[in-house]
C-alpha positions in Angstrom: 26.6 22.9 19.8 24.8 19.5 20.7 22.6 21.1 23.4 21.6 23.8 20.5 21.0 21.1 18.1 18.9 19.0 20.5 16.6 22.2 21.0 16.9 23.9 17.6 18.0 21.3 15.1 16.2 19.9 12.2 15.0 16.8 14.1 13.7 18.8 17.0 11.9 21.5 14.7 10.2 18.4 13.1 9.0 16.9 16.1 7.8 20.5 17.2 5.6 20.7 14.0 4.4 17.2 15.0 3.2 18.3 18.3 1.5 21.6 16.6 -0.3 19.1 14.6 -1.5 17.2 17.5 -2.7 20.3 18.9 -4.6 21.2 15.7 -6.1 17.9 15.6 -7.1 18.1 19.2 -9.2 21.6 18.8 -12.5 20.1 17.9 -12.4 17.6 20.9 -11.6 20.7 22.9 -14.6 22.6 21.8 -16.7 19.7 22.6 -15.3 19.3 25.8 -15.8 23.2 26.4 -19.5 22.9 25.4 -20.0 20.3 28.2 -17.8 21.7 30.9 -18.6 25.5 30.7 -22.2 25.3 31.7 -21.2 23.2 34.6 -18.7 25.2 36.0 -20.6 28.6 34.9 -17.5 29.7 33.4 -18.6 31.7 30.4 -18.2 30.8 26.8 -15.5 28.4 25.1 -13.0 31.4 24.6 -13.4 33.4 27.4 -13.9 30.7 30.2 -11.9 30.5 33.2 -8.7 28.4 33.4 -10.7 25.6 35.2 -13.1 25.7 32.2 -10.1 25.3 29.9 -8.4 22.5 31.9 -11.7 20.8 32.1 -12.3 21.1 28.3 -8.7 19.3 28.2 -9.8 16.5 30.2 -13.1 16.0 28.4 -11.5 16.2 25.4 -9.0 13.4 25.6 -11.3 10.5 26.1 -13.3 11.7 23.0 -10.0 11.5 21.1 -9.1 8.1 22.3 -12.6 6.8 21.3 -12.0 8.4 17.7 -8.8 6.6 17.6 -10.8 3.4 17.5 -11.7 4.0 13.8 -9.8 2.4 11.1 -8.1 5.1 9.5 -6.6 6.4 12.9 -3.5 4.5 12.8 -2.5 4.7 9.2 -2.9 8.5 9.7 -0.8 8.6 12.9 1.9 6.4 11.1 2.3 8.6 8.3 2.6 11.5 10.4 5.2 9.9 12.8 7.3 8.6 10.1 7.5 11.8 8.4 8.3 13.9 11.6 9.3 11.7 14.8 12.7 10.8 13.3 11.9 6.9 14.0 13.0 4.3 11.4 10.0 3.6 9.3 10.6 -0.1 9.4 9.5 0.2 13.2 5.8 1.2 12.3 3.1 -1.1 11.4 1.0 -0.6 8.1 -2.4 -0.5 7.6 -5.5 -0.4 10.2 -5.0 -1.7 13.8 -6.2 -5.5 13.9 -7.4 -6.9 17.2 -8.2 -5.3 20.5 -4.7 -4.7 22.0 -3.6 -3.0 18.6 -6.6 -0.8 18.7 -6.0 0.0 22.2 -2.4 0.7 21.8 -3.6 3.2 18.8 -5.9 4.9 21.1 -3.1 5.7 23.6 -0.7 6.9 21.2 -3.5 9.2 19.8 -4.5 10.6 23.2 -0.7 11.1 24.2 0.0 12.8 20.8 -3.0 15.0 21.0 -2.7 15.7 24.7 1.1 16.7 24.6 0.5 18.4 21.1 -2.4 20.8 22.7 -0.4 21.8 25.6 2.8 22.5 23.4 0.7 24.2 21.0 -1.1 26.7 23.5 2.4 27.4 25.0 3.6 28.2 21.6 1.0 30.5 20.7 0.9 32.1 24.1 4.4 32.3 25.6 6.7 33.8 22.7 4.6 37.1 22.6 4.6 37.2 26.3 8.4 36.5 26.6 9.3 39.2 23.9 7.1 41.9 26.0 9.1 41.0 29.1 12.3 41.3 27.2 11.1 44.5 25.8 10.4 46.5 29.2 13.9 47.9 29.7 13.5 49.5 26.5 9.8 50.8 26.8 8.7 53.1 29.4 5.1 52.7 28.6 5.5 48.9 29.0 6.8 49.3 32.5 4.2 51.5 33.6 1.7 48.9 32.4 0.0 46.5 34.4 2.6 43.8 32.9 5.3 45.7 34.5 3.9 46.3 37.5 2.7 42.4 37.7 6.3 41.1 37.4 7.9 44.1 39.9 9.8 45.3 36.8 9.2 48.8 36.9 11.5 49.4 40.1 14.9 50.8 38.8 16.9 47.8 40.0 15.1 45.3 38.2 14.5 46.9 34.9 17.1 44.7 33.1 16.0 41.4 34.5 13.3 41.4 31.8 15.7 40.2 29.5 16.9 37.1 30.9 13.4 36.5 32.2 12.1 36.4 28.9 14.9 34.6 27.2 14.6 31.9 29.9 10.9 31.6 29.1 11.8 30.9 25.4 14.5 28.3 26.1 12.1 26.7 28.6 9.4 26.4 25.9 12.0 24.8 23.3 13.3 22.3 25.9 9.7 21.3 27.1 8.8 20.9 23.3 12.3 18.8 22.8 11.2 16.7 25.6 7.6 16.1 24.6 8.9 15.4 20.9 11.5 12.9 22.5 8.9 11.0 24.4 6.6 10.7 21.4 9.5 9.1 19.5 10.2 6.7 22.2 6.8 5.7 22.5 6.0 5.6 18.8 7.5 2.0 18.2 5.6 0.6 21.2 2.1 2.1 20.3 2.3 2.2 16.5 4.6 -0.7 16.0 3.5 -4.1 14.5 1.3 -6.5 16.5 1.7 -10.4 16.4 -1.1 -10.2 13.7 0.5 -7.4 11.9 3.8 -9.8 11.8 1.8 -12.8 10.7 0.1 -10.6 8.0 3.2 -9.4 6.7 5.0 -13.0 6.6 1.9 -14.1 4.5 2.6 -11.1 2.4 6.2 -11.9 2.0 5.1 -15.6 1.2 2.8 -14.6 -1.3 5.3 -12.5 -3.0 7.7 -15.4 -2.9 5.2 -17.8 -4.2 4.5 -15.1 -7.2 8.3 -14.8 -8.0 8.8 -18.7 -8.1 5.7 -19.0 -10.5 7.2 -16.3 -12.8 10.5 -18.3 -12.4 9.0 -21.6 -13.7 6.9 -19.9 -16.3 9.9 -18.2 -17.8 12.1 -21.4 -17.3 9.3 -23.8 -18.9 8.5 -21.3 -22.0 11.8 -19.7 -22.9 13.9 -22.8 -21.8 11.6 -24.9 -24.1 12.0 -22.7 -27.0 15.6 -22.6 -26.9 16.0 -26.0 -26.6 14.0 -27.2 -29.4 15.3 -24.1 -31.5 18.8 -25.3 -30.9 18.1 -29.0 -31.4 16.3 -28.2 -35.0 18.7 -26.0 -36.2 21.7 -28.3 -35.2 19.8 -31.5 -37.1 19.1 -29.2 -40.3 23.1 -28.0 -40.0 24.3 -31.7 -39.8 21.8 -32.6 -42.9 23.1 -29.8 -45.0 26.7 -30.6 -44.2 26.3 -34.3 -45.5 26.3 -35.7 -48.8 22.8 -36.1 -50.4 21.0 -33.5 -48.1 17.4 -34.0 -47.4 15.9 -30.7 -48.2 12.5 -32.0 -46.9 13.8 -32.6 -43.6 15.6 -29.4 -43.5 12.1 -27.8 -44.5 10.4 -29.5 -41.5 13.2 -28.3 -39.2 13.1 -24.8 -40.3 9.1 -24.9 -40.1 9.2 -26.4 -36.6 11.7 -23.7 -35.5 9.3 -20.8 -37.0 6.4 -22.3 -35.3 8.3 -22.6 -32.0 9.5 -19.0 -32.3 6.1 -17.6 -32.9 4.5 -19.3 -30.3 7.1 -18.7 -27.5 6.7 -14.7 -28.5 3.2 -15.1 -27.3 4.1 -16.8 -24.1 6.8 -14.6 -23.3 4.3 -11.6 -23.9 2.0 -13.2 -21.4 4.7 -14.0 -18.9 6.0 -10.5 -19.1 2.5 -9.2 -18.4 2.6 -10.8 -15.2 6.0 -9.2 -14.4 4.5 -5.8 -15.2 0.9 -5.8 -14.0 -1.2 -9.1 -13.0 -4.3 -7.2 -14.4 -2.7 -6.8 -17.7 -1.8 -10.4 -18.0 -5.5 -11.4 -17.0 -7.0 -8.9 -19.6 -4.7 -10.5 -22.2 -6.1 -13.9 -21.3 -4.7 -17.0 -19.6 -1.7 -18.8 -20.7 -1.4 -21.8 -23.2 -3.1 -24.8 -22.4 -3.8 -28.2 -23.8 -5.5 -26.8 -27.1 -2.3 -25.6 -28.0 -0.7 -29.1 -27.2 -0.4 -30.1 -30.7 1.5 -27.2 -32.0 3.7 -27.7 -29.1 4.7 -31.2 -30.0 4.7 -30.3 -33.8 7.4 -27.6 -32.8 9.4 -30.1 -31.2 10.1 -32.0 -34.2 9.2 -34.9 -36.1 10.4 -37.2 -33.8 7.8 -36.6 -31.2 4.4 -38.8 -31.0 1.7 -37.4 -29.1 -1.3 -40.0 -28.2 -4.5 -38.6 -26.3 -6.9 -41.0 -24.7 -10.2 -39.7 -23.7 -11.7 -36.3 -24.1 -9.8 -33.4 -22.9 -12.3 -30.7 -23.3 -13.9 -31.1 -19.6 -10.4 -30.2 -18.0 -10.4 -27.2 -16.1 -8.5 -24.2 -17.2 -5.9 -24.2 -14.5 -5.3 -27.8 -15.0 -4.8 -27.3 -18.5 -2.4 -24.8 -18.6 -0.3 -26.6 -15.8 -0.5 -29.9 -17.8 0.8 -28.0 -21.0 3.7 -26.4 -19.1 4.4 -30.1 -17.7 4.6 -31.7 -21.3 6.6 -28.5 -22.3 9.2 -29.1 -19.8 9.4 -32.7 -20.4 10.0 -32.0 -23.9 12.7 -29.8 -23.3 14.4 -32.4 -21.0 14.1 -34.9 -23.6 15.7 -32.3 -26.2 18.5 -31.8 -23.8 19.2 -35.5 -22.9 17.8 -37.9 -25.3 20.2 -37.3 -28.0 17.5 -37.3 -31.0 15.9 -40.2 -29.9 11.9 -40.7 -30.2 9.9 -39.2 -27.6 6.2 -40.7 -26.8 3.9 -38.3 -25.1 0.7 -39.9 -23.6 -2.2 -38.3 -22.2 -5.2 -40.2 -20.6 -8.2 -38.5 -19.2 -10.3 -41.6 -18.9 -10.1 -41.7 -15.3 -10.6 -39.3 -12.3 -7.1 -38.4 -12.6 -5.2 -36.8 -15.8 -2.3 -38.9 -16.5 0.7 -37.7 -18.4 3.5 -40.0 -19.4 6.5 -39.0 -21.5 9.3 -41.7 -22.5 12.4 -41.8 -24.7 15.2 -44.2 -24.9 18.3 -43.7 -22.9 21.1 -42.4 -24.4 24.2 -44.6 -24.9 26.2 -42.0 -22.8 24.5 -40.8 -19.6 24.0 -37.0 -19.6 26.6 -34.8 -17.9 25.0 -33.3 -14.8 24.9 -29.4 -15.2 26.0 -27.4 -12.0 23.1 -25.1 -12.0 20.6 -27.5 -13.6 17.7 -29.7 -12.8 15.0 -26.8 -12.3 12.9 -28.2 -14.9 11.9 -31.6 -13.2 11.7 -30.0 -9.9 9.3 -27.6 -11.5 7.3 -30.2 -12.7 7.1 -31.6 -9.4 6.1 -28.3 -7.7 3.0 -27.8 -10.4 1.9 -31.6 -9.8 2.0 -31.0 -6.0 -0.1 -27.4 -6.1 -2.8 -29.4 -7.9 -2.6 -32.4 -5.3 -0.9 -34.6 -7.8 2.2 -36.5 -8.0 5.3 -36.6 -10.6 7.9 -39.3 -10.9 10.8 -39.3 -13.3 13.6 -41.5 -14.0 15.0 -44.7 -16.0 12.4 -47.7 -16.2 13.1 -50.7 -18.4 15.5 -49.1 -20.7 13.6 -45.9 -21.1 13.6 -42.6 -19.4 10.0 -42.0 -18.0 8.2 -38.9 -16.7 4.9 -39.9 -14.9 2.6 -37.3 -13.7 -0.8 -38.1 -12.0 -3.1 -34.9 -11.2 -6.7 -35.1 -9.9 -9.1 -33.7 -12.4 
C-alpha cells in the first residue's frame, strides 16, 4: 500500500496539482518564447510548430520566468502555493518579499524549477492519458487496430493485440511516478530556495523583540494602573473601617476616604479602558488619545489620600507628551509602593522642572518594622527603572537618612 500511497495519495495529488499550477503559470512565457523561436526555425505558428519549436520555446521561456521572479510578489506567491500543496512544514518558509541578492537569486531558481518541471508534467498530463487509454482500447476496437495508431505500434498483429493493455497501464504508472518524483524534488528544494535568509531571520528576531517590548509595556501599564488603584482603595477603605470601628468616629475623615476611593476608581476605569485598547488594537488606543500625564497628577495625589503632599517647582507645561506620561506612571508606582510599605506615614512628592532634567523625588518615613519581602514582588520599582532608562534617565530607590527615597532624573 505504501507505493500506491506514494503515487496516488493525498500528498502526491497535492504536489501534482502544484506542478500543474506551475505549468499554467509557464504558459505566457512559453508563448512569448514561441514567438521568438518559431520564425528562427521556420517551424510554423506556436500551436502547430515542430517539436524543435516547442522545446526552443520552453528553453527561451525559462530565463523570462527567472527574471520575473525578481519582482517583490514572486516569493510570497510561491511560498503561499508551496505551503498549501508541497507538504513542507510552514515554519520552514520565509515570509514577505525577498531581501538581498542571494534571496532574490534563490527565489528566481525556485520559480524556474517550479515552472520548468510543472510545464513538463502538465504537458504529459494533458497528452499521455488519452494516448494510453487509446492504446489500452486497441484489443477491443478493430477500427483502432486498423488505424495509424495500431500500425505505428505494431499492435495490429494478432500476437500483439493484447499488449496494448499493459503498455497503456505502464504509461499511466510512469506518468504518476514522474509526477511524484518531480513533486518530491520540489518539496526537498523548497526550504532551501524559499527558506529564510540571514536578513529574514534578523527581521523575524526584530519583530519578536518588538512584540516582547510591546507585551512588557502593556504589563507595566496594567501593573501601574490597576496595582495603584487597588493599593489606594485598599488603604483608604482600611483606614475608614478603623475609624468607624473606634470610639468617636471622625465622619469627615471617612468622607474624605470614600471620596478618594471614588476618584481613584473613576480615574482607573478610564486608564484601564486605554490599556485594554492597546491590547485590542493600537489604532483604537491612539484614536482614544494618549494615557494620563502630569496634568492629571493632582487628581492622582488627591486620590492617594490626605497624607500625600505634592510640591511642583518650575513649569510642567513644556514637558513633552511622552515624558509627561512616563512621569505620571513613575509617581503612580511610587505612591503604590508607599501605600504598601509606608504603614500610613506621610508621603512627600516633589517635581522639579527648573533644569535640563525633570527630577522626581518621593519620600516617606521608614516603617518601624521592615516590609515583608513578597516572593513575586518588586516589579513596580523595576518598572520605574525601565521607564527612566528608556528615556535616557536614572532611577534610585532605597533608605536615606531615615526615610525611603525614590529619586528619578530624566532629561527633558
